[in-house]
Structures are given as C-alpha cells and as structure tokens.
PDB file as gemmi writes it, atoms N, CA and C in Angstrom:
CRYST1    1.000    1.000    1.000  90.00  90.00  90.00 P 1                      
ATOM      1  N   UNK A   1    -258.898 142.298  60.531  1.00  0.00           N  
ATOM      2  CA  UNK A   1    -260.431 142.900  61.093  1.00  0.00           C  
ATOM      3  C   UNK A   1    -260.853 141.350  61.871  1.00  0.00           C  
ATOM      4  N   UNK A   2    -261.086 141.634  63.177  1.00  0.00           N  
ATOM      5  CA  UNK A   2    -262.002 140.327  63.870  1.00  0.00           C  
ATOM      6  C   UNK A   2    -263.371 140.728  64.060  1.00  0.00           C  
ATOM      7  N   UNK A   3    -264.213 139.444  64.650  1.00  0.00           N  
ATOM      8  CA  UNK A   3    -265.872 139.825  64.941  1.00  0.00           C  
ATOM      9  C   UNK A   3    -265.513 139.877  66.342  1.00  0.00           C  
ATOM     10  N   UNK A   4    -266.230 140.417  67.092  1.00  0.00           N  
ATOM     11  CA  UNK A   4    -266.787 140.745  68.111  1.00  0.00           C  
ATOM     12  C   UNK A   4    -268.362 140.763  68.342  1.00  0.00           C  
ATOM     13  N   UNK A   5    -269.047 140.147  69.466  1.00  0.00           N  
ATOM     14  CA  UNK A   5    -269.912 140.177  69.973  1.00  0.00           C  
ATOM     15  C   UNK A   5    -270.741 141.798  70.300  1.00  0.00           C  
ATOM     16  N   UNK A   6    -271.455 142.273  70.139  1.00  0.00           N  
ATOM     17  CA  UNK A   6    -271.792 143.643  70.529  1.00  0.00           C  
ATOM     18  C   UNK A   6    -273.401 143.511  70.892  1.00  0.00           C  
ATOM     19  N   UNK A   7    -274.000 143.038  69.990  1.00  0.00           N  
ATOM     20  CA  UNK A   7    -275.598 143.335  70.789  1.00  0.00           C  
ATOM     21  C   UNK A   7    -276.203 142.001  71.373  1.00  0.00           C  
ATOM     22  N   UNK A   8    -276.848 141.811  72.363  1.00  0.00           N  
ATOM     23  CA  UNK A   8    -277.480 140.647  72.936  1.00  0.00           C  
ATOM     24  C   UNK A   8    -278.919 140.947  73.398  1.00  0.00           C  
ATOM     25  N   UNK A   9    -279.750 140.546  72.814  1.00  0.00           N  
ATOM     26  CA  UNK A   9    -281.327 140.780  73.278  1.00  0.00           C  
ATOM     27  C   UNK A   9    -282.341 139.280  72.914  1.00  0.00           C  
ATOM     28  N   UNK A  10    -282.685 139.789  74.537  1.00  0.00           N  
ATOM     29  CA  UNK A  10    -283.180 138.221  75.166  1.00  0.00           C  
ATOM     30  C   UNK A  10    -284.925 138.694  74.638  1.00  0.00           C  
ATOM     31  N   UNK A  11    -285.445 139.143  73.894  1.00  0.00           N  
ATOM     32  CA  UNK A  11    -286.837 139.366  73.770  1.00  0.00           C  
ATOM     33  C   UNK A  11    -287.034 139.306  72.245  1.00  0.00           C  
ATOM     34  N   UNK A  12    -286.387 138.324  71.571  1.00  0.00           N  
ATOM     35  CA  UNK A  12    -286.552 138.400  69.837  1.00  0.00           C  
ATOM     36  C   UNK A  12    -287.468 137.537  69.827  1.00  0.00           C  
ATOM     37  N   UNK A  13    -288.468 137.757  68.963  1.00  0.00           N  
ATOM     38  CA  UNK A  13    -290.010 136.796  68.712  1.00  0.00           C  
ATOM     39  C   UNK A  13    -289.356 135.702  67.949  1.00  0.00           C  
ATOM     40  N   UNK A  14    -289.946 134.595  68.425  1.00  0.00           N  
ATOM     41  CA  UNK A  14    -289.519 133.371  67.971  1.00  0.00           C  
ATOM     42  C   UNK A  14    -290.022 133.328  66.341  1.00  0.00           C  
ATOM     43  N   UNK A  15    -291.343 133.567  66.098  1.00  0.00           N  
ATOM     44  CA  UNK A  15    -291.484 133.465  65.164  1.00  0.00           C  
ATOM     45  C   UNK A  15    -291.038 134.203  63.833  1.00  0.00           C  
ATOM     46  N   UNK A  16    -289.919 134.885  64.269  1.00  0.00           N  
ATOM     47  CA  UNK A  16    -289.291 135.876  63.301  1.00  0.00           C  
ATOM     48  C   UNK A  16    -287.804 135.193  62.734  1.00  0.00           C  
ATOM     49  N   UNK A  17    -287.203 133.764  63.599  1.00  0.00           N  
ATOM     50  CA  UNK A  17    -286.228 133.470  63.699  1.00  0.00           C  
ATOM     51  C   UNK A  17    -286.192 132.615  62.386  1.00  0.00           C  
ATOM     52  N   UNK A  18    -286.941 132.187  61.396  1.00  0.00           N  
ATOM     53  CA  UNK A  18    -286.370 131.294  60.352  1.00  0.00           C  
ATOM     54  C   UNK A  18    -286.062 132.794  59.223  1.00  0.00           C  
ATOM     55  N   UNK A  19    -286.342 133.945  59.776  1.00  0.00           N  
ATOM     56  CA  UNK A  19    -286.168 135.202  58.770  1.00  0.00           C  
ATOM     57  C   UNK A  19    -284.852 135.734  58.721  1.00  0.00           C  
ATOM     58  N   UNK A  20    -284.478 135.059  60.456  1.00  0.00           N  
ATOM     59  CA  UNK A  20    -283.242 135.997  60.759  1.00  0.00           C  
ATOM     60  C   UNK A  20    -282.258 135.432  60.341  1.00  0.00           C  
ATOM     61  N   UNK A  21    -282.319 134.065  60.784  1.00  0.00           N  
ATOM     62  CA  UNK A  21    -280.997 132.988  60.545  1.00  0.00           C  
ATOM     63  C   UNK A  21    -281.036 132.596  59.015  1.00  0.00           C  
ATOM     64  N   UNK A  22    -282.194 132.192  58.176  1.00  0.00           N  
ATOM     65  CA  UNK A  22    -281.951 131.612  57.144  1.00  0.00           C  
ATOM     66  C   UNK A  22    -282.755 132.393  56.147  1.00  0.00           C  
ATOM     67  N   UNK A  23    -283.148 133.681  56.374  1.00  0.00           N  
ATOM     68  CA  UNK A  23    -283.237 134.271  55.160  1.00  0.00           C  
ATOM     69  C   UNK A  23    -285.073 133.868  54.469  1.00  0.00           C  
ATOM     70  N   UNK A  24    -285.589 132.970  55.273  1.00  0.00           N  
ATOM     71  CA  UNK A  24    -286.942 132.579  54.698  1.00  0.00           C  
ATOM     72  C   UNK A  24    -288.132 133.054  55.553  1.00  0.00           C  
ATOM     73  N   UNK A  25    -288.581 134.166  54.536  1.00  0.00           N  
ATOM     74  CA  UNK A  25    -289.640 134.974  55.297  1.00  0.00           C  
ATOM     75  C   UNK A  25    -290.991 134.425  54.591  1.00  0.00           C  
ATOM     76  N   UNK A  26    -290.981 133.477  54.438  1.00  0.00           N  
ATOM     77  CA  UNK A  26    -291.989 132.323  53.570  1.00  0.00           C  
ATOM     78  C   UNK A  26    -293.062 132.743  54.411  1.00  0.00           C  
ATOM     79  N   UNK A  27    -293.037 132.444  56.058  1.00  0.00           N  
ATOM     80  CA  UNK A  27    -293.972 132.797  56.616  1.00  0.00           C  
ATOM     81  C   UNK A  27    -294.587 134.236  57.254  1.00  0.00           C  
ATOM     82  N   UNK A  28    -294.105 134.637  57.056  1.00  0.00           N  
ATOM     83  CA  UNK A  28    -293.875 136.257  57.451  1.00  0.00           C  
ATOM     84  C   UNK A  28    -295.407 136.925  56.925  1.00  0.00           C  
ATOM     85  N   UNK A  29    -295.981 137.458  57.338  1.00  0.00           N  
ATOM     86  CA  UNK A  29    -296.929 138.421  56.658  1.00  0.00           C  
ATOM     87  C   UNK A  29    -296.393 139.569  56.319  1.00  0.00           C  
ATOM     88  N   UNK A  30    -296.981 140.520  55.519  1.00  0.00           N  
ATOM     89  CA  UNK A  30    -296.157 141.674  55.131  1.00  0.00           C  
ATOM     90  C   UNK A  30    -296.094 142.848  56.256  1.00  0.00           C  
ATOM     91  N   UNK A  31    -296.823 142.969  57.481  1.00  0.00           N  
ATOM     92  CA  UNK A  31    -296.726 143.296  58.614  1.00  0.00           C  
ATOM     93  C   UNK A  31    -295.191 142.783  59.532  1.00  0.00           C  
ATOM     94  N   UNK A  32    -295.137 141.637  59.488  1.00  0.00           N  
ATOM     95  CA  UNK A  32    -294.262 141.218  60.356  1.00  0.00           C  
ATOM     96  C   UNK A  32    -292.947 141.261  59.868  1.00  0.00           C  
ATOM     97  N   UNK A  33    -292.976 141.177  58.368  1.00  0.00           N  
ATOM     98  CA  UNK A  33    -291.819 141.437  57.696  1.00  0.00           C  
ATOM     99  C   UNK A  33    -291.259 142.738  57.886  1.00  0.00           C  
ATOM    100  N   UNK A  34    -292.067 143.833  57.534  1.00  0.00           N  
ATOM    101  CA  UNK A  34    -291.888 145.116  57.530  1.00  0.00           C  
ATOM    102  C   UNK A  34    -291.476 145.262  59.343  1.00  0.00           C  
ATOM    103  N   UNK A  35    -291.974 144.619  60.136  1.00  0.00           N  
ATOM    104  CA  UNK A  35    -291.484 144.980  61.729  1.00  0.00           C  
ATOM    105  C   UNK A  35    -290.232 144.652  61.392  1.00  0.00           C  
ATOM    106  N   UNK A  36    -289.699 143.201  60.979  1.00  0.00           N  
ATOM    107  CA  UNK A  36    -288.104 142.671  61.127  1.00  0.00           C  
ATOM    108  C   UNK A  36    -287.368 143.357  60.344  1.00  0.00           C  
ATOM    109  N   UNK A  37    -287.663 143.866  59.402  1.00  0.00           N  
ATOM    110  CA  UNK A  37    -286.727 144.998  58.501  1.00  0.00           C  
ATOM    111  C   UNK A  37    -286.478 146.046  59.278  1.00  0.00           C  
ATOM    112  N   UNK A  38    -287.189 146.488  59.830  1.00  0.00           N  
ATOM    113  CA  UNK A  38    -287.263 147.686  60.429  1.00  0.00           C  
ATOM    114  C   UNK A  38    -286.199 147.608  61.661  1.00  0.00           C  
ATOM    115  N   UNK A  39    -286.328 146.238  62.392  1.00  0.00           N  
ATOM    116  CA  UNK A  39    -285.496 146.183  63.504  1.00  0.00           C  
ATOM    117  C   UNK A  39    -284.151 145.888  62.763  1.00  0.00           C  
ATOM    118  N   UNK A  40    -283.692 145.158  61.800  1.00  0.00           N  
ATOM    119  CA  UNK A  40    -282.459 145.020  61.254  1.00  0.00           C  
ATOM    120  C   UNK A  40    -281.886 146.163  60.635  1.00  0.00           C  
ATOM    121  N   UNK A  41    -282.494 147.038  60.104  1.00  0.00           N  
ATOM    122  CA  UNK A  41    -282.120 148.406  59.727  1.00  0.00           C  
ATOM    123  C   UNK A  41    -281.651 149.233  60.758  1.00  0.00           C  
ATOM    124  N   UNK A  42    -282.051 149.134  62.220  1.00  0.00           N  
ATOM    125  CA  UNK A  42    -280.989 149.768  63.343  1.00  0.00           C  
ATOM    126  C   UNK A  42    -280.337 149.009  63.872  1.00  0.00           C  
ATOM    127  N   UNK A  43    -279.770 147.939  63.230  1.00  0.00           N  
ATOM    128  CA  UNK A  43    -278.650 146.998  63.329  1.00  0.00           C  
ATOM    129  C   UNK A  43    -277.730 146.725  62.208  1.00  0.00           C  
ATOM    130  N   UNK A  44    -277.657 148.028  61.136  1.00  0.00           N  
ATOM    131  CA  UNK A  44    -276.456 147.119  60.161  1.00  0.00           C  
ATOM    132  C   UNK A  44    -275.612 146.979  60.214  1.00  0.00           C  
ATOM    133  N   UNK A  45    -274.762 147.127  61.217  1.00  0.00           N  
ATOM    134  CA  UNK A  45    -273.426 146.971  61.723  1.00  0.00           C  
ATOM    135  C   UNK A  45    -273.609 145.338  61.902  1.00  0.00           C  
ATOM    136  N   UNK A  46    -274.012 144.648  61.857  1.00  0.00           N  
ATOM    137  CA  UNK A  46    -274.067 143.638  62.160  1.00  0.00           C  
ATOM    138  C   UNK A  46    -273.800 142.402  61.173  1.00  0.00           C  
ATOM    139  N   UNK A  47    -272.835 141.925  61.158  1.00  0.00           N  
ATOM    140  CA  UNK A  47    -272.473 140.702  59.747  1.00  0.00           C  
ATOM    141  C   UNK A  47    -273.293 139.470  60.044  1.00  0.00           C  
ATOM    142  N   UNK A  48    -273.494 139.153  61.518  1.00  0.00           N  
ATOM    143  CA  UNK A  48    -273.753 137.886  61.521  1.00  0.00           C  
ATOM    144  C   UNK A  48    -274.486 137.886  63.017  1.00  0.00           C  
ATOM    145  N   UNK A  49    -275.986 136.871  62.807  1.00  0.00           N  
ATOM    146  CA  UNK A  49    -276.430 136.954  63.685  1.00  0.00           C  
ATOM    147  C   UNK A  49    -276.668 135.372  64.731  1.00  0.00           C  
ATOM    148  N   UNK A  50    -276.694 135.105  65.599  1.00  0.00           N  
ATOM    149  CA  UNK A  50    -276.754 133.476  66.475  1.00  0.00           C  
ATOM    150  C   UNK A  50    -277.635 133.567  67.407  1.00  0.00           C  
ATOM    151  N   UNK A  51    -278.022 132.454  67.786  1.00  0.00           N  
ATOM    152  CA  UNK A  51    -279.204 132.302  68.637  1.00  0.00           C  
ATOM    153  C   UNK A  51    -278.722 130.937  70.102  1.00  0.00           C  
ATOM    154  N   UNK A  52    -279.321 131.275  70.903  1.00  0.00           N  
ATOM    155  CA  UNK A  52    -279.041 129.999  71.737  1.00  0.00           C  
ATOM    156  C   UNK A  52    -280.110 128.964  71.642  1.00  0.00           C  
ATOM    157  N   UNK A  53    -279.536 128.067  71.285  1.00  0.00           N  
ATOM    158  CA  UNK A  53    -280.445 126.927  70.741  1.00  0.00           C  
ATOM    159  C   UNK A  53    -281.528 126.076  71.878  1.00  0.00           C  
ATOM    160  N   UNK A  54    -281.009 126.458  73.103  1.00  0.00           N  
ATOM    161  CA  UNK A  54    -281.914 125.957  74.463  1.00  0.00           C  
ATOM    162  C   UNK A  54    -282.797 126.320  74.563  1.00  0.00           C  
ATOM    163  N   UNK A  55    -283.160 127.979  74.075  1.00  0.00           N  
ATOM    164  CA  UNK A  55    -284.425 128.681  74.371  1.00  0.00           C  
ATOM    165  C   UNK A  55    -285.299 127.966  73.827  1.00  0.00           C  
ATOM    166  N   UNK A  56    -285.456 127.566  73.020  1.00  0.00           N  
ATOM    167  CA  UNK A  56    -286.212 126.927  71.850  1.00  0.00           C  
ATOM    168  C   UNK A  56    -287.239 125.748  72.772  1.00  0.00           C  
ATOM    169  N   UNK A  57    -286.523 125.283  74.091  1.00  0.00           N  
ATOM    170  CA  UNK A  57    -287.083 124.094  74.598  1.00  0.00           C  
ATOM    171  C   UNK A  57    -288.103 124.636  75.488  1.00  0.00           C  
ATOM    172  N   UNK A  58    -287.961 126.014  76.259  1.00  0.00           N  
ATOM    173  CA  UNK A  58    -288.691 126.649  77.040  1.00  0.00           C  
ATOM    174  C   UNK A  58    -289.725 127.552  76.263  1.00  0.00           C  
ATOM    175  N   UNK A  59    -290.696 127.535  77.038  1.00  0.00           N  
ATOM    176  CA  UNK A  59    -291.553 128.645  76.690  1.00  0.00           C  
ATOM    177  C   UNK A  59    -291.671 129.838  77.664  1.00  0.00           C  
ATOM    178  N   UNK A  60    -291.207 130.911  76.701  1.00  0.00           N  
ATOM    179  CA  UNK A  60    -290.684 132.099  77.019  1.00  0.00           C  
ATOM    180  C   UNK A  60    -291.570 133.467  76.407  1.00  0.00           C  
ATOM    181  N   UNK A  61    -292.660 133.488  77.363  1.00  0.00           N  
ATOM    182  CA  UNK A  61    -293.860 134.335  76.464  1.00  0.00           C  
ATOM    183  C   UNK A  61    -293.345 135.622  77.369  1.00  0.00           C  
ATOM    184  N   UNK A  62    -293.354 136.752  76.244  1.00  0.00           N  
ATOM    185  CA  UNK A  62    -293.349 137.997  76.616  1.00  0.00           C  
ATOM    186  C   UNK A  62    -294.336 139.033  76.259  1.00  0.00           C  
ATOM    187  N   UNK A  63    -294.457 139.403  77.138  1.00  0.00           N  
ATOM    188  CA  UNK A  63    -295.686 140.630  76.764  1.00  0.00           C  
ATOM    189  C   UNK A  63    -294.920 141.812  75.648  1.00  0.00           C  
ATOM    190  N   UNK A  64    -293.597 142.195  76.145  1.00  0.00           N  
ATOM    191  CA  UNK A  64    -292.896 143.077  74.946  1.00  0.00           C  
ATOM    192  C   UNK A  64    -291.818 142.581  74.426  1.00  0.00           C  
ATOM    193  N   UNK A  65    -292.116 142.068  73.462  1.00  0.00           N  
ATOM    194  CA  UNK A  65    -290.655 141.893  72.652  1.00  0.00           C  
ATOM    195  C   UNK A  65    -290.632 142.947  71.973  1.00  0.00           C  
ATOM    196  N   UNK A  66    -289.195 142.334  71.179  1.00  0.00           N  
ATOM    197  CA  UNK A  66    -288.310 143.416  70.544  1.00  0.00           C  
ATOM    198  C   UNK A  66    -289.469 144.354  69.731  1.00  0.00           C  
ATOM    199  N   UNK A  67    -290.532 143.366  68.727  1.00  0.00           N  
ATOM    200  CA  UNK A  67    -290.970 144.252  67.997  1.00  0.00           C  
ATOM    201  C   UNK A  67    -292.472 143.173  67.855  1.00  0.00           C  
ATOM    202  N   UNK A  68    -293.381 143.830  67.521  1.00  0.00           N  
ATOM    203  CA  UNK A  68    -294.526 142.827  66.900  1.00  0.00           C  
ATOM    204  C   UNK A  68    -295.147 142.496  68.785  1.00  0.00           C  
ATOM    205  N   UNK A  69    -296.348 142.227  68.418  1.00  0.00           N  
ATOM    206  CA  UNK A  69    -297.276 141.851  70.145  1.00  0.00           C  
ATOM    207  C   UNK A  69    -296.784 140.542  70.532  1.00  0.00           C  
ATOM    208  N   UNK A  70    -297.183 140.425  71.629  1.00  0.00           N  
ATOM    209  CA  UNK A  70    -297.006 139.330  72.538  1.00  0.00           C  
ATOM    210  C   UNK A  70    -296.517 138.016  72.135  1.00  0.00           C  
ATOM    211  N   UNK A  71    -295.772 137.546  72.250  1.00  0.00           N  
ATOM    212  CA  UNK A  71    -294.953 136.194  71.771  1.00  0.00           C  
ATOM    213  C   UNK A  71    -294.279 135.687  72.492  1.00  0.00           C  
ATOM    214  N   UNK A  72    -294.079 134.268  72.297  1.00  0.00           N  
ATOM    215  CA  UNK A  72    -292.615 133.657  72.867  1.00  0.00           C  
ATOM    216  C   UNK A  72    -291.296 134.068  72.266  1.00  0.00           C  
ATOM    217  N   UNK A  73    -290.254 134.511  72.733  1.00  0.00           N  
ATOM    218  CA  UNK A  73    -289.189 135.205  72.704  1.00  0.00           C  
ATOM    219  C   UNK A  73    -287.764 134.242  72.928  1.00  0.00           C  
ATOM    220  N   UNK A  74    -286.840 134.300  72.457  1.00  0.00           N  
ATOM    221  CA  UNK A  74    -285.532 133.863  72.417  1.00  0.00           C  
ATOM    222  C   UNK A  74    -284.378 134.773  72.381  1.00  0.00           C  
ATOM    223  N   UNK A  75    -283.324 134.544  72.745  1.00  0.00           N  
ATOM    224  CA  UNK A  75    -282.070 135.209  72.980  1.00  0.00           C  
ATOM    225  C   UNK A  75    -281.411 135.207  71.764  1.00  0.00           C  
ATOM    226  N   UNK A  76    -280.833 136.470  70.973  1.00  0.00           N  
ATOM    227  CA  UNK A  76    -279.874 136.415  69.901  1.00  0.00           C  
ATOM    228  C   UNK A  76    -278.770 137.099  70.042  1.00  0.00           C  
ATOM    229  N   UNK A  77    -277.849 137.288  69.641  1.00  0.00           N  
ATOM    230  CA  UNK A  77    -276.352 137.840  69.425  1.00  0.00           C  
ATOM    231  C   UNK A  77    -276.322 138.390  68.410  1.00  0.00           C  
ATOM    232  N   UNK A  78    -275.650 139.759  67.908  1.00  0.00           N  
ATOM    233  CA  UNK A  78    -275.818 140.391  66.858  1.00  0.00           C  
ATOM    234  C   UNK A  78    -273.873 140.547  66.993  1.00  0.00           C  
ATOM    235  N   UNK A  79    -273.082 140.046  65.911  1.00  0.00           N  
ATOM    236  CA  UNK A  79    -271.654 140.318  65.818  1.00  0.00           C  
ATOM    237  C   UNK A  79    -271.225 141.092  64.901  1.00  0.00           C  
ATOM    238  N   UNK A  80    -270.320 141.949  65.224  1.00  0.00           N  
ATOM    239  CA  UNK A  80    -270.018 143.235  64.277  1.00  0.00           C  
ATOM    240  C   UNK A  80    -268.474 142.917  63.646  1.00  0.00           C  
ATOM    241  N   UNK A  81    -268.296 143.448  62.835  1.00  0.00           N  
ATOM    242  CA  UNK A  81    -266.561 143.233  62.575  1.00  0.00           C  
ATOM    243  C   UNK A  81    -265.789 144.372  62.891  1.00  0.00           C  
ATOM    244  N   UNK A  82    -264.637 144.212  63.921  1.00  0.00           N  
ATOM    245  CA  UNK A  82    -263.982 145.346  64.695  1.00  0.00           C  
ATOM    246  C   UNK A  82    -262.570 145.620  63.917  1.00  0.00           C  
ATOM    247  N   UNK A  83    -262.176 146.633  63.713  1.00  0.00           N  
ATOM    248  CA  UNK A  83    -260.696 146.681  63.386  1.00  0.00           C  
ATOM    249  C   UNK A  83    -259.999 146.987  64.124  1.00  0.00           C  
ATOM    250  N   UNK A  84    -258.989 145.978  64.537  1.00  0.00           N  
ATOM    251  CA  UNK A  84    -257.639 145.566  65.641  1.00  0.00           C  
ATOM    252  C   UNK A  84    -256.919 146.302  64.915  1.00  0.00           C  
ATOM    253  N   UNK A  85    -255.806 147.045  65.217  1.00  0.00           N  
ATOM    254  CA  UNK A  85    -254.599 147.292  65.218  1.00  0.00           C  
ATOM    255  C   UNK A  85    -253.473 146.611  65.897  1.00  0.00           C  
TER     256      UNK A  85                                                      
END                                                                             
C-alpha cells in the first residue's frame, strides 16, 4: 500500500485548521464543529491532511468557503491509501 494525494481544496476556512491538523476543537463553537465534522465525513477515505504553510502569510478572503460563512481560506491536501500491486 502507498499513500497518494487525492483531494485539493483551496477554500478551506483557516479558522478550522487547528481542528483539522491538531484535532484541537477548543476554539470552535458547536455549529463550526458540526460543519467541520460534516466535511470530514464526506472525505472519510483520507488518512492524512496537509496544508500549504505559505498561504497563512497572505489574506485570502473568500465569499464561498467549503463550509461556513465568508472568511480567510487556505489550501489543504487530502491523502488516501491506495492499493498497488
């Protein structure tokens, strides 16, 4: 088995990054946590999420993020396990 990149999203809300990368939901309210969990449930084949750190230096405000209200966003990548023979 190997890991390969499958998903790339450039409109992931920055406010959800601590929960995505470090599983730290302490700053999320109940609605935000629900939105994040619904997003993660759609991509349950992902074994690892990664992000592009340089996007944190720029303001990347988006009117239509993946979920939630308009906010600063960043790019994330989802990796899945693939069976190779």
